[in-house]
N, C-alpha and C positions, 0 to 999 in steps of 0.2 A: 751239698753239691753232687752233681752227677759223677758216678764212679769213673766213667769213661774219660772225663775232662781231667780228672786227677791222674789217671794212668798216662794220658797224653803229656801231662806236665812232667811226670817222672821220666818218661821216655825222652823228652826235650832237654831236661836238665841233666839226665843221667845220674841223678842222686836219688837212690832208693831209701837210704836211712842215714844215720849219723849226722844229724844236724841239717838235713835238707830243707828246702823251703816250705814244704808241706808240714813237716814236723815243727818247724819254727812257728807257723801260723797256728797249729794245734796248741803248741805250748802257750802261746800268747792268748789265745781264746780261753783256754782252760784256766790260766792264771787270773784273767779278768773275771771269769765266772766265779772262781773260789775267792776272789779278793786278795790274792797273794802276789807278790813281786817276783818270785823265783819258782820255776817248775823245772824239773829234771826227768824227762822220760827215760826209762830203762827198759831193756829187752826182757826181763823176767823179774820175779819177786826176790830171787836170791841177790841180785845186783842192787835192788832197792834196799834190802836189808843191810847190805855192806855199806852203801851210801850213808844210810841212817846212822848206823853204828859208828862210822868214821866221822861223820859230821858232828855228832854229840860226843865224840871222844870216849866212847864206852870201850874199856879194855879190862884185862884180867879175867876174873871168874864171872861167867854169866850162866845163870840157872835156867834151863828150859824144861818143859814137861818130858817125862819119860816116853810117852806115846806122841811122837810128833814126826813131821816130814823130815827126812834127813837133811834136806837142803837148809833148814833153819840152823842146824849145828855147823854145817859147812861154811854158811855165810858168816857166822860168828868167828870161826877159825880163820877165814880169809881176811876178815876185817882187822885182825890182829889182836 
């Protein structure tokens, strides 16, 4: 799609993010492409890790590499 038409839709609906119509269409198209029923877009990888950890019920001790991005450990801590 033309970027300008997408921007016009954003301005008309006044919904830039958080479940707006463009995001909903993107999630539906991506889910269909990947052949899955549920897609949750997140703003960054940290939130994606938190969602994955919470969804799978991973708690307690989690071992990570010593040389890793600090956000990995933070996401584990935030997930509980």
